[in-house]
DOSE-442116 format. One record per residue (C-alpha): x, y, z; residue number from 1. Coordinates in steps of 0.001 Angstrom, whole numbers, plus 500000, padded with zeros to 6 digits. Layout:
N
@X=X Y=Y Z=Z i=NUM
...
***
This chain:
288
@X=175852 Y=879817 Z=929918 i=1
@X=172562 Y=879925 Z=931786 i=2
@X=170799 Y=882063 Z=929197 i=3
@X=168007 Y=880375 Z=927276 i=4
@X=168242 Y=880389 Z=923514 i=5
@X=165822 Y=883133 Z=922684 i=6
@X=167147 Y=884168 Z=919324 i=7
@X=165044 Y=883407 Z=916303 i=8
@X=166790 Y=885310 Z=913528 i=9
@X=170447 Y=884350 Z=913005 i=10
@X=172950 Y=886901 Z=914331 i=11
@X=176033 Y=885683 Z=912497 i=12
@X=178356 Y=888532 Z=913488 i=13
@X=177703 Y=888093 Z=917202 i=14
@X=177853 Y=884315 Z=916837 i=15
@X=181285 Y=884599 Z=915188 i=16
@X=182672 Y=886533 Z=918172 i=17
@X=181196 Y=884013 Z=920617 i=18
@X=182508 Y=880978 Z=918746 i=19
@X=185996 Y=882513 Z=918452 i=20
@X=186036 Y=882736 Z=922247 i=21
@X=184757 Y=879153 Z=922460 i=22
@X=187565 Y=877749 Z=920305 i=23
@X=190118 Y=879837 Z=922206 i=24
@X=188924 Y=878148 Z=925404 i=25
@X=189002 Y=874710 Z=923752 i=26
@X=192601 Y=875373 Z=922683 i=27
@X=193402 Y=876370 Z=926248 i=28
@X=191847 Y=873153 Z=927514 i=29
@X=193993 Y=871242 Z=924989 i=30
@X=197080 Y=872747 Z=926614 i=31
@X=196109 Y=871229 Z=929949 i=32
@X=195289 Y=867922 Z=928261 i=33
@X=198748 Y=867919 Z=926668 i=34
@X=200405 Y=868581 Z=930017 i=35
@X=198451 Y=865805 Z=931750 i=36
@X=198693 Y=863272 Z=928925 i=37
@X=202478 Y=863412 Z=929169 i=38
@X=202313 Y=861039 Z=932147 i=39
@X=198674 Y=859931 Z=932462 i=40
@X=196625 Y=857706 Z=930099 i=41
@X=194659 Y=859909 Z=927631 i=42
@X=191228 Y=858360 Z=928487 i=43
@X=191860 Y=859078 Z=932161 i=44
@X=192747 Y=862685 Z=931316 i=45
@X=189526 Y=862989 Z=929302 i=46
@X=187535 Y=861612 Z=932238 i=47
@X=189179 Y=863930 Z=934774 i=48
@X=188580 Y=867077 Z=932742 i=49
@X=185034 Y=866069 Z=931788 i=50
@X=184198 Y=865179 Z=935406 i=51
@X=185449 Y=868586 Z=936579 i=52
@X=183231 Y=870324 Z=934041 i=53
@X=180213 Y=868253 Z=935043 i=54
@X=180792 Y=868867 Z=938759 i=55
@X=181069 Y=872629 Z=938264 i=56
@X=178012 Y=872765 Z=936029 i=57
@X=175968 Y=870775 Z=938548 i=58
@X=177276 Y=872830 Z=941478 i=59
@X=176373 Y=876070 Z=939713 i=60
@X=172846 Y=874794 Z=939111 i=61
@X=172471 Y=873707 Z=942762 i=62
@X=173653 Y=877079 Z=944100 i=63
@X=171222 Y=878919 Z=941839 i=64
@X=168389 Y=876491 Z=942491 i=65
@X=168179 Y=875731 Z=938767 i=66
@X=168829 Y=871997 Z=938640 i=67
@X=165895 Y=871537 Z=936277 i=68
@X=167810 Y=873502 Z=933657 i=69
@X=170230 Y=870573 Z=933387 i=70
@X=167468 Y=868181 Z=932370 i=71
@X=166786 Y=868307 Z=928618 i=72
@X=163175 Y=868732 Z=927542 i=73
@X=163978 Y=866602 Z=924519 i=74
@X=166289 Y=863972 Z=926019 i=75
@X=166596 Y=861928 Z=922831 i=76
@X=167975 Y=864863 Z=920854 i=77
@X=170253 Y=866052 Z=923665 i=78
@X=171612 Y=862582 Z=924411 i=79
@X=172104 Y=861899 Z=920701 i=80
@X=174302 Y=864993 Z=920512 i=81
@X=176140 Y=863814 Z=923645 i=82
@X=176748 Y=860417 Z=922050 i=83
@X=178041 Y=862074 Z=918867 i=84
@X=180496 Y=864206 Z=920867 i=85
@X=181616 Y=861177 Z=922887 i=86
@X=182248 Y=859189 Z=919713 i=87
@X=184067 Y=862178 Z=918226 i=88
@X=186395 Y=862332 Z=921254 i=89
@X=187167 Y=858603 Z=921206 i=90
@X=187904 Y=858586 Z=917466 i=91
@X=190111 Y=861687 Z=917467 i=92
@X=192164 Y=860324 Z=920381 i=93
@X=192691 Y=857113 Z=918394 i=94
@X=193689 Y=859179 Z=915357 i=95
@X=196222 Y=861130 Z=917441 i=96
@X=197768 Y=857809 Z=918496 i=97
@X=198063 Y=856504 Z=914916 i=98
@X=198878 Y=859644 Z=912892 i=99
@X=201148 Y=862659 Z=913058 i=100
@X=199208 Y=865487 Z=914678 i=101
@X=199305 Y=867504 Z=911454 i=102
@X=197647 Y=864663 Z=909526 i=103
@X=194963 Y=864163 Z=912176 i=104
@X=194188 Y=867892 Z=912472 i=105
@X=193959 Y=868358 Z=908733 i=106
@X=191366 Y=865590 Z=908389 i=107
@X=189480 Y=866677 Z=911523 i=108
@X=189220 Y=870202 Z=910118 i=109
@X=187011 Y=868903 Z=907334 i=110
@X=184244 Y=869578 Z=909878 i=111
@X=183294 Y=873090 Z=908619 i=112
@X=182927 Y=871791 Z=905061 i=113
@X=180776 Y=868917 Z=906299 i=114
@X=178681 Y=871332 Z=908403 i=115
@X=178046 Y=873501 Z=905347 i=116
@X=176867 Y=870441 Z=903390 i=117
@X=174786 Y=868992 Z=906233 i=118
@X=173227 Y=872380 Z=907028 i=119
@X=172075 Y=872641 Z=903420 i=120
@X=170700 Y=869068 Z=903390 i=121
@X=169173 Y=868914 Z=906889 i=122
@X=168393 Y=872542 Z=907780 i=123
@X=167846 Y=874149 Z=904391 i=124
@X=170556 Y=876753 Z=905069 i=125
@X=172080 Y=878173 Z=901901 i=126
@X=175674 Y=879332 Z=901887 i=127
@X=176567 Y=881904 Z=899244 i=128
@X=179228 Y=881241 Z=896623 i=129
@X=181506 Y=883609 Z=898562 i=130
@X=180738 Y=881688 Z=901751 i=131
@X=181643 Y=878371 Z=900117 i=132
@X=184829 Y=879997 Z=898902 i=133
@X=185604 Y=881077 Z=902460 i=134
@X=185080 Y=877547 Z=903817 i=135
@X=187364 Y=875988 Z=901200 i=136
@X=189992 Y=878737 Z=901501 i=137
@X=190012 Y=878220 Z=905272 i=138
@X=190719 Y=874517 Z=904812 i=139
@X=193539 Y=875423 Z=902398 i=140
@X=194902 Y=877746 Z=905091 i=141
@X=194945 Y=874866 Z=907577 i=142
@X=196892 Y=872767 Z=905042 i=143
@X=199417 Y=875583 Z=904546 i=144
@X=199794 Y=876151 Z=908300 i=145
@X=200264 Y=872477 Z=909185 i=146
@X=202319 Y=871284 Z=906192 i=147
@X=201142 Y=867670 Z=906580 i=148
@X=203324 Y=864921 Z=905200 i=149
@X=202216 Y=862044 Z=903040 i=150
@X=201572 Y=858830 Z=904972 i=151
@X=200022 Y=855515 Z=903882 i=152
@X=196316 Y=855336 Z=904648 i=153
@X=195458 Y=853435 Z=907830 i=154
@X=192702 Y=853167 Z=910432 i=155
@X=193907 Y=856445 Z=911949 i=156
@X=192824 Y=858325 Z=908838 i=157
@X=189409 Y=856641 Z=908975 i=158
@X=189093 Y=857523 Z=912660 i=159
@X=189937 Y=861190 Z=912022 i=160
@X=187381 Y=861350 Z=909202 i=161
@X=184759 Y=859662 Z=911389 i=162
@X=185520 Y=862175 Z=914133 i=163
@X=184953 Y=865072 Z=911726 i=164
@X=181617 Y=863616 Z=910594 i=165
@X=180372 Y=863070 Z=914160 i=166
@X=181455 Y=866541 Z=915287 i=167
@X=179759 Y=868105 Z=912257 i=168
@X=176514 Y=866269 Z=913022 i=169
@X=176672 Y=867406 Z=916668 i=170
@X=177067 Y=871035 Z=915548 i=171
@X=174128 Y=870814 Z=913145 i=172
@X=171993 Y=869418 Z=915986 i=173
@X=172657 Y=872629 Z=917946 i=174
@X=170717 Y=874549 Z=915305 i=175
@X=168031 Y=871877 Z=915121 i=176
@X=167437 Y=871915 Z=918892 i=177
@X=164180 Y=873640 Z=919808 i=178
@X=164396 Y=877117 Z=921302 i=179
@X=162804 Y=875829 Z=924505 i=180
@X=165908 Y=873681 Z=925242 i=181
@X=168329 Y=875375 Z=927634 i=182
@X=172005 Y=875782 Z=926850 i=183
@X=172865 Y=874153 Z=930198 i=184
@X=170898 Y=871014 Z=929302 i=185
@X=172721 Y=870668 Z=925991 i=186
@X=176113 Y=871002 Z=927706 i=187
@X=175198 Y=868699 Z=930595 i=188
@X=173903 Y=865915 Z=928351 i=189
@X=177201 Y=865870 Z=926418 i=190
@X=179255 Y=865673 Z=929623 i=191
@X=176993 Y=863002 Z=931148 i=192
@X=177623 Y=860718 Z=928169 i=193
@X=181333 Y=861465 Z=927790 i=194
@X=182429 Y=861106 Z=931443 i=195
@X=181450 Y=857427 Z=931986 i=196
@X=182597 Y=856495 Z=928482 i=197
@X=186057 Y=857967 Z=929108 i=198
@X=186242 Y=856299 Z=932524 i=199
@X=185289 Y=852931 Z=931058 i=200
@X=187913 Y=853255 Z=928318 i=201
@X=190545 Y=854184 Z=930900 i=202
@X=189750 Y=851146 Z=933045 i=203
@X=189671 Y=848574 Z=930220 i=204
@X=192710 Y=849892 Z=928304 i=205
@X=195566 Y=851212 Z=930440 i=206
@X=193949 Y=851343 Z=933867 i=207
@X=193879 Y=854320 Z=936228 i=208
@X=197163 Y=855956 Z=937242 i=209
@X=197830 Y=857776 Z=940508 i=210
@X=197344 Y=861542 Z=940338 i=211
@X=199040 Y=864271 Z=942330 i=212
@X=198016 Y=867732 Z=943474 i=213
@X=199456 Y=869368 Z=940347 i=214
@X=197478 Y=866954 Z=938172 i=215
@X=194272 Y=867877 Z=939973 i=216
@X=194951 Y=871597 Z=939536 i=217
@X=195618 Y=871120 Z=935815 i=218
@X=192442 Y=869058 Z=935472 i=219
@X=190532 Y=871768 Z=937327 i=220
@X=191759 Y=874470 Z=934943 i=221
@X=191201 Y=872271 Z=931899 i=222
@X=187717 Y=871294 Z=933016 i=223
@X=186673 Y=874901 Z=933549 i=224
@X=188046 Y=875944 Z=930153 i=225
@X=186298 Y=873015 Z=928477 i=226
@X=183007 Y=873764 Z=930252 i=227
@X=183031 Y=877431 Z=929267 i=228
@X=184033 Y=876497 Z=925733 i=229
@X=181087 Y=874120 Z=925379 i=230
@X=178727 Y=876734 Z=926783 i=231
@X=179886 Y=879366 Z=924292 i=232
@X=179861 Y=876843 Z=921438 i=233
@X=176233 Y=875990 Z=922155 i=234
@X=175336 Y=879680 Z=922359 i=235
@X=177086 Y=880510 Z=919054 i=236
@X=175319 Y=877765 Z=917128 i=237
@X=171982 Y=878730 Z=918657 i=238
@X=172206 Y=882377 Z=917521 i=239
@X=174065 Y=881974 Z=914212 i=240
@X=173758 Y=879835 Z=911113 i=241
@X=175740 Y=876601 Z=911441 i=242
@X=177276 Y=876886 Z=907968 i=243
@X=178598 Y=880366 Z=908779 i=244
@X=179794 Y=879753 Z=912337 i=245
@X=181514 Y=876363 Z=911840 i=246
@X=184494 Y=877610 Z=909767 i=247
@X=185741 Y=879582 Z=912768 i=248
@X=186997 Y=876231 Z=914064 i=249
@X=190032 Y=876981 Z=911882 i=250
@X=190972 Y=879702 Z=914379 i=251
@X=192266 Y=876953 Z=916671 i=252
@X=195390 Y=876850 Z=914528 i=253
@X=196109 Y=880467 Z=915505 i=254
@X=195456 Y=879832 Z=919187 i=255
@X=197521 Y=876643 Z=919062 i=256
@X=200496 Y=878549 Z=917649 i=257
@X=200149 Y=881284 Z=920266 i=258
@X=199879 Y=878870 Z=923205 i=259
@X=202711 Y=876753 Z=921793 i=260
@X=204986 Y=879797 Z=921566 i=261
@X=204144 Y=881137 Z=925043 i=262
@X=203963 Y=877868 Z=926989 i=263
@X=206103 Y=875332 Z=925121 i=264
@X=208619 Y=877603 Z=923330 i=265
@X=207459 Y=876196 Z=919982 i=266
@X=208676 Y=878535 Z=917223 i=267
@X=206095 Y=879981 Z=914831 i=268
@X=207318 Y=879367 Z=911284 i=269
@X=206627 Y=881351 Z=908133 i=270
@X=204233 Y=878771 Z=906658 i=271
@X=202233 Y=878877 Z=909912 i=272
@X=201828 Y=882654 Z=909684 i=273
@X=200855 Y=882354 Z=906009 i=274
@X=198239 Y=879744 Z=906864 i=275
@X=196893 Y=881911 Z=909689 i=276
@X=196518 Y=884860 Z=907293 i=277
@X=194589 Y=882674 Z=904848 i=278
@X=192339 Y=881456 Z=907684 i=279
@X=191570 Y=885050 Z=908719 i=280
@X=190671 Y=885848 Z=905103 i=281
@X=188352 Y=882832 Z=904991 i=282
@X=186524 Y=884006 Z=908124 i=283
@X=185941 Y=887418 Z=906550 i=284
@X=184585 Y=885813 Z=903369 i=285
@X=182218 Y=883521 Z=905274 i=286
@X=180730 Y=886476 Z=907155 i=287
@X=180233 Y=888619 Z=904026 i=288
***
């Protein structure tokens, strides 16, 4: 996570491996969020996990004598991305409160399609016809895996769509960031914006609940997973084309099923396996 972005030519194969690891870590962090949110207010959980990540990132920089690496050379761009990620988090949490998880996930997973469009418009990246097919097939795989129901449109749907747009913009900014910007600065700026925002939301909505030793240990694990996930996500989008790397977000469905089976005894159904197979096919098409 402390390596500067030195790549100039996209390395999509390597970026795909890195981003798969990133989304695996994000899914792991979601497990800890789920465990904590069972008895703590969601904004407080977000703050705790984000604060842990920020503390570890800062501590690592202090030990190595590399605090300057946390300061973005282009603060406007870095803080804009941090604001986009913070808004994304707030909106998706609202969507989770108003919609069935399957509905919220399905809308949120419009992100890769939006990244492909935005990368073409803003970065001039061109996705092949096969690549576009892979993006759309991946979204179809998510729909098959989740089997969302039909619910009347409400503000939750709008929030999930807004979350997808903001996340897509934040991912495109990773490619737009100058090579001189460090990965650590991009991660730190996102955490610096998100931590106080989550704390403020926790205070003004449900207030802060008491936490125990187990809660702190779960937040510690979740914060570390989230921090490493952000670091790998930044690295993947710095070395690969955004329109190619983004569809690997669909892999979270596979990780979610695996973690659900191992940790929550959630059975994996046939439609889930079918959706996962379609998602794997879409990843292969995008990389071709």
